[in-house]
C-alpha positions as CSV (number, residue, x, y, z in Angstrom):
1,M,0.2,0.0,0.4
2,N,1.5,3.5,-1.0
3,S,1.5,6.4,1.4
4,R,-1.1,8.4,-0.5
5,S,-3.5,5.3,0.3
6,T,-2.4,5.3,3.9
7,W,-3.3,9.4,4.6
8,I,-6.5,9.0,2.8
9,L,-7.8,5.8,5.2
10,L,-6.3,7.8,8.1
11,A,-8.1,10.9,7.1
12,I,-11.4,9.0,6.5
13,A,-10.6,7.6,10.2
14,L,-10.1,10.5,12.0
15,T,-13.4,12.2,10.2
16,M,-15.4,9.1,11.4
17,A,-14.2,9.9,15.0
18,A,-15.1,13.3,14.6
19,F,-18.4,12.8,13.4
20,I,-18.9,10.4,16.5
21,V,-17.7,12.9,19.1
22,A,-19.7,15.3,17.4
23,W,-23.2,13.7,16.9
24,E,-22.9,12.2,20.7
25,K,-22.0,15.7,22.0
26,Y,-24.0,18.1,19.7
27,G,-26.7,15.9,17.5
28,A,-27.6,13.1,19.7
29,G,-27.7,15.8,22.7
30,G,-25.2,13.4,24.7
31,V,-24.8,9.3,25.8
32,R,-28.1,8.0,25.3
33,Q,-28.4,4.7,27.8
34,P,-30.1,1.6,26.0
35,L,-33.6,0.9,27.8
36,V,-32.8,-2.7,28.1
37,V,-29.4,-4.7,27.8
38,V,-31.0,-7.3,25.1
39,P,-33.6,-5.4,23.4
40,G,-36.6,-6.9,21.5
41,L,-36.3,-10.2,23.2
42,D,-39.6,-12.4,23.2
43,P,-39.0,-15.5,26.1
44,G,-41.9,-17.3,24.1
45,K,-40.0,-17.7,21.0
46,V,-36.7,-18.9,22.7
47,S,-36.4,-22.1,21.3
48,R,-32.6,-23.3,22.5
49,V,-30.6,-21.5,25.3
50,Q,-26.9,-22.5,25.1
51,V,-24.9,-21.9,28.5
52,R,-20.7,-22.2,29.0
53,V,-19.7,-21.3,32.4
54,T,-15.8,-21.2,33.0
55,G,-14.9,-24.7,34.9
56,A,-18.0,-26.1,33.7
57,A,-19.4,-28.5,30.9
58,E,-21.5,-26.9,28.3
59,M,-25.3,-26.7,29.0
60,I,-28.1,-27.1,26.1
61,A,-31.6,-26.8,26.5
62,D,-34.0,-27.0,23.7
63,R,-38.1,-26.1,24.3
64,T,-40.4,-28.8,23.7
65,D,-44.2,-29.5,23.5
66,G,-43.9,-30.7,27.4
67,G,-41.2,-28.0,28.7
68,W,-37.6,-28.2,28.4
69,L,-34.8,-31.1,27.4
70,M,-31.2,-30.7,28.0
71,S,-29.1,-32.5,25.7
72,K,-25.9,-31.1,26.8
73,P,-23.9,-32.3,29.1
74,L,-26.4,-35.5,29.2
75,E,-29.8,-35.6,28.5
76,S,-32.5,-34.7,31.0
77,K,-35.5,-33.0,31.5
78,V,-35.2,-29.4,32.9
79,R,-37.2,-27.3,35.3
80,P,-38.9,-25.3,33.2
81,Q,-39.5,-22.8,35.4
82,V,-35.6,-21.8,36.0
83,I,-35.1,-21.4,31.7
84,E,-38.2,-19.1,31.8
85,S,-36.9,-17.5,34.8
86,L,-33.8,-16.5,33.3
87,L,-35.5,-15.1,29.7
88,R,-37.9,-13.2,31.3
89,Y,-35.3,-11.5,33.5
90,L,-32.9,-11.0,30.6
91,A,-36.1,-9.7,28.2
92,Q,-36.8,-6.7,31.1
93,L,-33.1,-6.4,32.5
94,K,-32.5,-2.9,32.6
95,P,-28.8,-1.5,32.8
96,D,-27.2,0.1,35.7
97,G,-24.9,2.0,33.8
98,Y,-23.6,2.2,30.3
99,L,-20.5,2.9,28.8
100,S,-21.2,3.9,24.9
101,P,-18.9,3.5,21.9
102,R,-17.1,6.9,22.9
103,E,-16.1,6.4,26.2
104,M,-14.7,2.8,24.9
105,L,-11.8,4.7,23.0
106,D,-10.5,5.9,26.4
107,H,-9.8,2.0,27.3
108,P,-7.9,0.8,25.0
109,N,-7.7,-2.9,26.8
110,A,-11.5,-2.6,27.4
111,D,-11.9,-6.5,27.0
112,A,-9.1,-7.5,29.3
113,E,-10.3,-4.7,31.6
114,F,-14.1,-5.7,31.8
115,G,-13.1,-9.5,31.4
116,F,-14.7,-10.1,28.1
117,D,-11.1,-11.2,26.8
118,A,-12.0,-14.7,28.4
119,P,-15.5,-14.3,29.9
120,S,-16.8,-15.9,33.3
121,I,-20.4,-16.9,31.1
122,S,-21.4,-16.8,28.0
123,L,-25.3,-17.0,27.1
124,M,-26.7,-17.8,23.5
125,L,-30.2,-17.7,22.8
126,F,-31.5,-19.0,19.7
127,A,-35.3,-18.1,18.3
128,G,-35.9,-19.1,14.9
129,N,-33.1,-17.9,12.7
130,Q,-32.1,-15.4,15.1
131,R,-29.2,-15.7,17.5
132,R,-28.1,-13.5,20.3
133,Q,-25.5,-13.7,22.0
134,V,-24.9,-12.3,26.1
135,L,-21.4,-12.4,27.3
136,I,-20.9,-11.6,31.2
137,G,-17.6,-10.6,32.0
138,S,-15.7,-9.6,35.6
139,R,-17.3,-7.8,38.7
140,T,-17.0,-3.9,39.3
141,A,-15.0,-2.7,42.1
142,P,-18.0,-2.8,44.6
143,G,-18.6,-6.1,43.5
144,D,-22.3,-5.5,43.0
145,Q,-22.2,-5.0,39.4
146,V,-21.1,-6.9,36.3
147,F,-20.3,-5.9,32.9
148,V,-22.0,-7.3,30.2
149,Q,-22.1,-7.4,26.7
150,L,-24.7,-8.1,23.8
151,V,-22.3,-9.2,20.8
152,G,-23.2,-7.1,17.8
153,T,-24.0,-4.1,19.6
154,P,-21.5,-1.3,20.4
155,G,-20.9,-0.3,24.1
156,I,-21.0,-2.5,27.4
157,H,-23.6,-1.9,30.3
158,L,-23.8,-2.5,34.2
159,A,-26.2,-4.8,35.4
160,S,-27.0,-5.8,38.8
161,T,-25.3,-9.1,40.0
162,N,-29.1,-10.4,40.5
163,L,-28.6,-11.8,37.1
164,L,-25.9,-14.3,38.2
165,N,-28.7,-15.9,40.3
166,Y,-30.5,-16.8,37.3
167,I,-27.4,-18.5,35.4
168,P,-26.7,-22.1,36.0
169,R,-23.1,-22.9,37.6
170,N,-24.0,-26.6,36.5
171,S,-26.4,-28.9,34.8
172,G,-27.5,-29.7,38.5
173,D,-28.9,-26.3,38.6
174,W,-31.4,-26.6,35.5
175,R,-32.2,-30.6,35.9
176,D,-35.4,-31.6,36.9
177,T,-35.3,-32.8,40.3
178,A,-38.1,-35.1,40.7
179,L,-37.0,-38.6,40.8
180,L,-39.3,-39.8,38.1
181,D,-41.5,-38.5,36.0
182,W,-44.8,-39.4,37.6
183,K,-47.1,-37.8,35.5
184,S,-46.4,-40.3,32.8
185,L,-45.5,-43.2,34.9
186,G,-48.3,-46.0,34.5
187,F,-47.2,-49.1,36.8
188,D,-49.5,-52.2,38.6
189,R,-46.7,-53.8,40.1
190,L,-44.1,-52.1,42.6
191,L,-41.1,-54.6,43.5
192,V,-39.5,-53.4,46.6
193,N,-35.8,-55.0,47.1
194,Q,-34.8,-54.7,50.5
195,A,-31.1,-56.4,49.9
196,G,-32.4,-59.5,48.9
197,R,-35.8,-59.0,50.5
198,P,-38.3,-59.1,48.3
199,I,-41.8,-57.3,48.9
200,E,-44.1,-57.5,45.7
201,L,-47.0,-54.8,45.8
202,V,-49.7,-55.4,42.8
203,V,-52.7,-52.8,42.4
204,N,-55.8,-53.5,40.8
205,P,-56.5,-50.9,39.0
206,T,-60.5,-50.7,39.2
207,N,-60.6,-50.2,42.7
208,R,-56.9,-49.3,43.6
209,Q,-56.9,-52.0,46.1
210,W,-53.0,-53.1,47.0
211,R,-52.3,-56.4,47.4
212,L,-48.8,-58.4,49.2
213,A,-48.7,-60.7,45.8
214,R,-45.8,-63.2,47.5
215,L,-48.6,-63.3,50.8
216,Q,-52.0,-63.0,49.0
217,A,-53.0,-60.7,51.4
218,R,-54.4,-57.5,51.7
219,A,-52.0,-54.6,51.7
220,D,-52.8,-51.2,53.9
221,R,-53.6,-49.2,50.8
222,Q,-53.2,-45.7,52.8
223,L,-50.2,-46.4,54.0
224,V,-49.0,-47.5,50.3
225,E,-50.1,-44.4,48.9
226,K,-48.8,-42.3,51.5
227,S,-45.6,-43.8,50.9
228,L,-45.7,-43.3,47.2
229,A,-46.6,-39.7,47.7
230,H,-44.2,-39.2,49.7
231,L,-41.5,-40.5,47.6
232,A,-43.6,-38.2,44.8
233,Q,-42.8,-34.8,46.3
234,A,-38.9,-35.9,47.2
235,E,-36.5,-34.1,45.0
236,V,-33.0,-34.5,44.3
237,A,-30.9,-32.7,46.8
238,Q,-27.6,-32.6,44.8
239,F,-26.5,-34.2,41.5
240,F,-23.1,-35.5,41.5
241,P,-20.4,-34.9,38.7
242,E,-19.7,-38.5,36.9
243,G,-17.1,-40.1,38.3
244,T,-16.8,-38.3,41.2
245,V,-18.8,-40.7,43.6
246,G,-17.4,-44.7,43.7
247,G,-19.3,-47.7,43.8
248,D,-17.8,-48.3,47.2
249,I,-18.8,-44.7,48.6
250,S,-22.6,-45.0,47.0
251,G,-23.0,-48.6,48.2
252,L,-25.1,-48.5,44.6
253,E,-23.6,-51.6,43.4
254,S,-25.4,-53.8,45.7
255,P,-28.2,-51.3,46.7
256,A,-29.9,-51.5,50.2
257,L,-33.1,-50.8,48.2
258,E,-34.3,-51.1,45.2
259,L,-37.9,-49.8,44.1
260,T,-38.9,-51.6,40.4
261,F,-41.9,-50.0,38.6
262,S,-43.7,-52.3,36.3
263,A,-46.7,-52.1,34.1
264,G,-47.5,-56.2,33.7
265,S,-44.4,-57.7,32.5
266,N,-42.8,-54.5,31.4
267,V,-40.6,-52.6,33.6
268,Q,-41.2,-48.8,33.6
269,A,-38.5,-47.5,35.7
270,V,-36.1,-48.4,38.5
271,L,-34.7,-46.3,41.8
272,Q,-31.8,-47.7,43.6
273,F,-30.7,-46.3,47.2
274,G,-27.5,-46.8,49.0
275,N,-25.4,-45.2,51.4
276,S,-25.6,-42.3,53.4
277,V,-24.2,-39.4,52.2
278,T,-20.8,-38.7,53.0
279,N,-21.1,-35.9,55.8
280,A,-24.6,-35.6,55.3
281,T,-26.3,-38.7,57.0
282,N,-29.6,-37.6,56.2
283,Y,-29.4,-37.6,52.8
284,V,-28.8,-41.1,50.3
285,Y,-26.8,-41.6,47.4
286,A,-29.3,-42.8,44.7
287,R,-29.7,-43.1,40.9
288,R,-32.3,-44.4,38.1
289,G,-31.4,-48.2,37.0
290,R,-27.9,-48.8,36.7
291,S,-26.9,-45.3,35.2
292,D,-23.7,-43.2,36.4
293,D,-26.2,-40.1,37.1
294,I,-25.7,-40.3,40.8
295,F,-27.5,-38.2,42.8
296,A,-28.6,-37.3,46.6
297,V,-31.9,-37.9,48.2
298,A,-33.6,-37.2,51.6
299,A,-33.4,-40.4,53.5
300,E,-37.0,-40.1,55.2
301,A,-38.3,-40.0,51.6
302,V,-37.6,-43.6,51.4
303,A,-37.5,-44.7,54.8
304,P,-41.4,-46.1,54.5
305,W,-40.2,-48.7,52.2
306,R,-37.5,-49.8,54.2
307,E,-40.2,-51.9,56.6
308,S,-41.2,-55.2,56.4
309,A,-43.9,-56.9,54.5
310,A,-45.9,-57.3,57.6
311,K,-45.8,-53.0,58.1
312,F,-47.5,-53.3,54.4
313,R,-50.6,-55.7,55.4
314,D,-53.7,-54.0,56.1
315,S,-54.5,-54.8,59.7
316,R,-58.3,-53.8,59.0
317,L,-60.6,-56.9,58.8
318,F,-63.1,-54.6,56.6
319,S,-61.1,-52.5,54.5
320,F,-63.5,-50.1,52.8
321,C,-63.7,-45.9,52.3
322,S,-67.1,-45.8,51.0
323,L,-70.6,-45.7,52.8
324,P,-72.1,-49.0,52.7
325,D,-75.5,-50.1,50.8
326,A,-76.0,-53.1,53.3
327,I,-74.6,-54.7,56.2
328,S,-76.1,-58.3,57.0
329,V,-75.1,-60.3,60.2
330,R,-75.5,-64.0,61.0
331,A,-75.4,-64.4,65.2
332,R,-78.0,-65.1,67.6
333,E,-80.6,-64.3,65.0
334,E,-80.2,-63.6,61.0
335,F,-80.7,-59.9,60.1
336,T,-79.9,-57.2,57.3
337,L,-79.7,-53.4,57.4
338,T,-80.2,-51.7,54.2
339,R,-79.5,-48.1,53.3
340,E,-82.0,-46.1,52.4
341,A,-82.1,-42.9,50.1
342,V,-82.8,-40.2,53.1
343,G,-80.0,-41.6,54.8
344,T,-81.8,-44.2,56.9
345,W,-81.1,-48.0,57.5
346,R,-84.3,-50.5,57.3
347,V,-84.0,-53.3,59.5
348,R,-85.3,-56.8,58.0
349,P,-86.9,-59.0,59.2
350,G,-89.0,-56.7,61.4
351,D,-89.1,-53.6,59.0
352,F,-88.5,-51.1,60.9
353,V,-85.8,-47.9,60.9
354,A,-82.7,-48.6,62.7
355,D,-81.6,-46.1,65.6
356,S,-79.2,-44.1,63.1
357,N,-76.7,-43.1,66.0
358,Y,-76.0,-47.2,66.7
359,V,-75.8,-47.5,62.6
360,N,-73.2,-45.4,62.5
361,E,-71.2,-46.5,65.4
362,L,-71.5,-49.6,63.7
363,I,-70.6,-48.8,60.4
364,L,-67.3,-47.0,62.0
365,G,-66.7,-49.9,64.3
366,L,-66.1,-52.5,61.3
367,A,-64.1,-49.6,59.4
368,Q,-61.8,-49.3,62.1
369,M,-61.7,-53.1,63.3
370,Q,-57.9,-54.0,63.7
371,V,-56.1,-57.3,63.4
372,T,-54.8,-58.0,66.9
373,E,-52.3,-60.9,65.5
374,F,-52.2,-62.6,61.8
375,V,-52.3,-66.0,63.8
376,K,-51.9,-68.2,60.2
377,D,-51.5,-67.0,56.8
378,V,-52.9,-70.0,55.4
379,V,-55.6,-72.1,56.8
380,T,-57.5,-74.9,54.8
381,G,-60.6,-76.7,55.2
382,P,-59.4,-79.3,58.0
383,D,-58.1,-76.6,60.0
384,L,-60.7,-74.2,60.0
385,P,-62.6,-75.9,62.9
386,T,-59.2,-75.6,65.2
387,F,-60.5,-72.2,65.0
388,G,-64.0,-72.2,65.7
389,L,-64.8,-71.6,61.8
390,A,-66.4,-74.2,60.6
391,P,-69.2,-73.6,61.0
392,A,-68.4,-70.0,62.2
393,L,-70.0,-68.9,65.4
394,S,-71.1,-65.7,63.5
395,E,-70.5,-63.7,60.2
396,C,-70.8,-60.2,59.1
397,T,-71.1,-58.8,55.1
398,V,-70.5,-55.4,54.3
399,T,-72.3,-55.1,50.7
400,L,-70.5,-51.8,48.7
401,G,-72.0,-50.1,45.8
402,G,-71.1,-47.3,43.3
403,S,-67.6,-48.2,41.5
404,N,-66.1,-49.7,44.4
405,A,-69.0,-52.7,44.2
406,A,-68.0,-55.1,46.6
407,S,-68.8,-57.5,49.3
408,I,-66.8,-58.1,52.6
409,T,-67.5,-61.0,54.2
410,V,-65.7,-61.9,57.7
411,L,-65.9,-65.1,59.8
412,F,-66.2,-65.3,63.9
413,G,-65.1,-68.1,65.8
414,A,-63.8,-69.5,68.8
415,D,-62.8,-66.9,71.9
416,T,-59.0,-67.1,73.0
417,N,-57.4,-65.1,75.5
418,G,-59.8,-62.1,75.4
419,A,-59.4,-62.5,71.4
420,V,-61.6,-63.6,69.0
421,F,-60.4,-65.9,65.6
422,A,-61.4,-64.2,62.3
423,K,-61.2,-65.0,58.7
424,R,-61.9,-63.2,55.5
425,A,-64.2,-65.2,53.1
426,D,-61.9,-64.2,50.4
427,E,-58.5,-64.8,52.0
428,T,-56.8,-67.8,53.2
429,S,-55.4,-66.3,56.6
430,V,-56.7,-66.4,60.3
431,A,-56.4,-63.6,62.3
432,S,-57.7,-62.5,65.8
433,V,-59.5,-59.1,66.9
434,R,-60.1,-58.0,70.2
435,R,-63.4,-59.5,71.9
436,V,-64.5,-55.8,73.2
437,D,-64.3,-55.1,69.4
438,Y,-66.5,-58.6,68.7
439,D,-68.8,-57.8,71.4
440,F,-69.5,-54.5,69.7
441,L,-71.0,-56.2,66.4
442,P,-74.8,-56.6,66.7
443,A,-76.0,-60.1,67.4
444,A,-80.0,-59.6,67.8
445,V,-82.3,-57.5,65.5
446,I,-83.7,-55.8,69.2
447,E,-79.8,-54.2,69.3
448,L,-80.7,-52.1,66.4
449,S,-84.0,-50.5,68.0
450,D,-84.6,-47.1,68.6
451,R,-82.3,-46.3,71.9
452,R,-84.6,-43.8,73.4
453,V,-86.2,-45.4,76.6
454,W,-88.5,-42.7,77.5
455,A,-88.3,-39.0,77.4
456,F,-89.6,-36.2,79.8
457,N,-88.0,-33.5,82.0
458,E,-87.4,-32.3,85.6
459,S,-90.4,-30.2,85.4
460,Q,-92.7,-33.1,85.1
461,V,-91.6,-35.1,88.0
462,A,-93.6,-35.3,91.3
463,S,-91.5,-37.9,93.0
464,V,-88.8,-40.4,92.5
465,R,-88.9,-43.5,94.9
466,I,-85.9,-45.7,95.8
467,E,-85.8,-49.3,96.4
468,A,-82.7,-51.6,97.2
469,N,-81.5,-54.3,99.3
470,Q,-85.4,-54.0,100.2
471,R,-85.4,-50.7,102.2
472,T,-86.7,-47.6,100.4
473,R,-86.8,-43.8,100.3
474,E,-88.7,-41.4,98.2
475,I,-87.5,-37.6,97.1
476,V,-90.6,-35.3,96.5
477,R,-90.0,-32.4,94.0
478,K,-91.0,-28.9,95.6
479,G,-90.3,-26.6,92.2
480,T,-87.8,-25.8,90.5
481,N,-84.3,-26.8,91.8
482,S,-85.8,-27.8,95.1
483,W,-86.2,-31.3,96.2
484,A,-87.4,-32.6,99.6
485,L,-87.3,-36.4,101.3
486,A,-90.8,-37.8,101.6
487,E,-92.0,-38.4,104.9
488,G,-90.3,-41.1,106.4
489,S,-87.1,-41.1,104.3
490,F,-84.1,-40.4,105.9
491,G,-80.5,-38.6,104.4
492,V,-79.4,-35.8,103.1
493,I,-79.9,-34.8,99.6
494,N,-77.8,-32.4,97.2
495,T,-80.4,-30.2,95.1
496,F,-78.7,-29.7,92.3
497,G,-77.5,-33.2,92.2
498,V,-80.9,-34.7,92.1
499,D,-81.5,-32.1,89.6
500,E,-79.2,-33.1,87.5
501,A,-79.6,-36.9,87.8
502,I,-83.3,-36.8,87.0
503,H,-82.6,-34.5,83.8
504,R,-80.2,-37.5,82.5
505,L,-82.8,-39.9,83.6
506,G,-85.4,-38.0,81.7
507,D,-83.4,-38.6,78.6
508,L,-82.4,-42.2,78.7
509,S,-81.0,-44.0,75.7
510,V,-79.8,-47.0,76.4
511,S,-75.9,-48.2,76.0
512,R,-77.1,-50.9,74.1
513,W,-80.1,-53.1,74.1
514,V,-79.9,-56.7,75.3
515,D,-82.9,-58.7,75.2
516,R,-86.9,-58.4,75.2
517,G,-89.9,-60.1,75.9
518,A,-90.3,-63.3,78.7
519,V,-86.6,-62.9,79.3
520,D,-84.3,-65.1,82.2
521,R,-84.0,-62.6,84.6
522,A,-81.3,-64.4,86.7
523,R,-79.5,-64.9,83.7
524,Y,-78.8,-60.8,84.0
525,G,-78.9,-60.6,87.6
526,F,-82.2,-59.2,88.5
527,K,-83.0,-59.8,92.2
528,E,-86.2,-61.5,93.6
529,S,-86.8,-58.2,95.5
530,P,-85.6,-56.2,92.8
531,D,-83.3,-52.7,93.1
532,R,-85.2,-50.2,91.0
533,L,-86.2,-46.7,90.7
534,T,-89.8,-45.4,90.0
535,V,-90.4,-41.9,88.8
536,T,-93.6,-40.6,89.0
537,L,-94.7,-37.7,86.9
538,T,-97.0,-35.1,87.6
539,D,-100.0,-37.1,85.6
540,G,-99.8,-40.0,87.9
541,T,-98.2,-42.2,85.0
542,Q,-95.1,-43.9,86.1
543,Q,-91.7,-44.8,84.6
544,V,-89.8,-47.8,86.4
545,I,-86.2,-48.9,85.6
546,E,-85.0,-52.2,87.3
547,F,-81.0,-52.7,87.7
548,G,-79.4,-56.0,87.6
549,G,-76.1,-57.7,87.3
550,V,-72.9,-56.1,85.4
551,A,-72.7,-56.9,81.8
552,P,-69.3,-58.3,79.8
553,S,-68.9,-54.4,79.0
554,Q,-68.7,-53.6,82.5
555,Y,-72.2,-51.6,82.1
556,P,-75.0,-52.4,84.5
557,Y,-77.7,-54.3,83.2
558,A,-81.5,-52.4,83.5
559,L,-85.1,-53.4,82.4
560,A,-87.8,-51.4,81.6
561,T,-90.9,-51.8,80.0
562,R,-91.7,-50.5,76.7
563,D,-94.6,-50.6,74.6
564,G,-96.2,-53.1,77.1
565,E,-93.5,-55.3,76.7
566,T,-90.1,-55.8,78.8
567,W,-86.8,-55.0,77.6
568,V,-83.2,-55.8,79.0
569,M,-80.7,-52.8,78.3
570,E,-76.7,-51.8,79.0
571,F,-77.6,-48.6,81.3
572,P,-75.3,-46.1,80.1
573,W,-72.2,-45.4,82.4
574,V,-72.4,-42.0,83.1
575,T,-76.2,-41.6,83.7
576,W,-75.6,-44.5,86.0
577,Q,-73.1,-42.7,87.9
578,Y,-75.1,-39.6,88.6
579,L,-77.6,-42.1,89.9
580,E,-75.4,-44.0,92.2
581,T,-74.1,-40.3,93.8
582,Y,-77.2,-38.4,94.2
583,L,-80.3,-41.2,94.2
584,S,-79.0,-43.9,96.3
585,L,-79.9,-44.8,99.7
586,P,-77.4,-43.5,102.1
587,A,-75.5,-45.9,104.4
588,R,-78.2,-45.6,107.7
589,E,-81.1,-46.8,105.3
590,R,-78.9,-49.8,103.9
């Protein structure tokens, strides 16, 4: 190149520099700071994000129909919110300061000075045919800002270091932390291998009832689904770079726990869990299948799956969650309770409406009846008489309707040490339940009758006659909260106590009906000279109740006349305590 050409080019350069300075000073009215760092960025149109961070492997993620998928440094689902948050932040990022091209002339080593000769972070954003690259250099001296450059655009921006919070330092910052893709994971079989101790759980897709396949027993549905939900909520706490955790450290070569999710015979996913994480014993090493992708998971998330098969066994005899349509009983008598549309229950034979409170308690008692012991897992026909189950002493069938239509029949047998043998008709095992739980079940139609004996209030009472041990005394009502001993009666009375005792007696509902009609009085401990209370009302009618022995429930037996017939009941304990305290004969009279 000759000297003439050189001088011409130099003149042009000087002219351009002068023009820029003159324009910025006089024509443009001074330096104008850009409104945003990345103008025109539409987060919704970005289809690929490439991130390079010094000291870490390159990360590339592409938008898919279902979110974002990472292809480098490994294939993995990405938490969509982390990328979307980065893109939204960049689209709205306003610079705190700006170095214009003119000001850059004062920094001949700008790339090195501002950290762009080897930028710590490079972001590449792809949207269709458009590609934008954002470089992040060094921090400012105070440390609260970083230098940012949009490649292809003159000038350098100053931005808050908050930008760095949106940029991943490694692939783990972006990766989906769910252990599995639970939404798309379809399985009906779960094999839990506890270091050689297998537990196989199988679910019925129709009614979602789980079974322990090897034991041929029902699994506790609530426990299984709660444990699965707990696992599904667990997240990867930390991803370990490939090759940084050896098999002897992780314990994953022979995992202490392995969960295999299958649809039929097709394996859908496998999770393996090993040793506690070094210096973090509340976490364990884990991986999917036998991959080299090792991560940490909270130990408490997998703790339920370390339990024994017995722990997963359903300990309820009647496992139902919806209201039954019918309950049938064969005991001292045979009868059926049928639910009606209005929420009442009709008893047949007898064709009467059952006491609703008792039926509600019965349903709750059946649903909560717990096995105290699984006595024998496989019992064949010849063994049934040993447990009093051939024939069974009683049985109860719960019929369910709706989408979970089914019948659950339980046979009850002999009594043994305060427990009763029981067996579901659809299972081979024999269990035992508490005698007190069994005794709560109705054995005769009478137990389903309305529990209300009578109804009166204390203002309707004229007097109360108390008879015990062939002695008597009488208490007369004088007015509101006013009672006195009748002539010839002895002792001291508590006026307010008597008032409350009479109030409770007037609203008497039995704990349980036991018998009626021509009853065997001696069987229930009723004496020839009875212990009884006679309440005389102001209209002259009398309500009489007689007391006998003690029932197996430890409630006292009592006898009253109802609709002209003798009825035997288990008397409510609280009311009995009031009668004992305020309406009993004093020692002097006994």
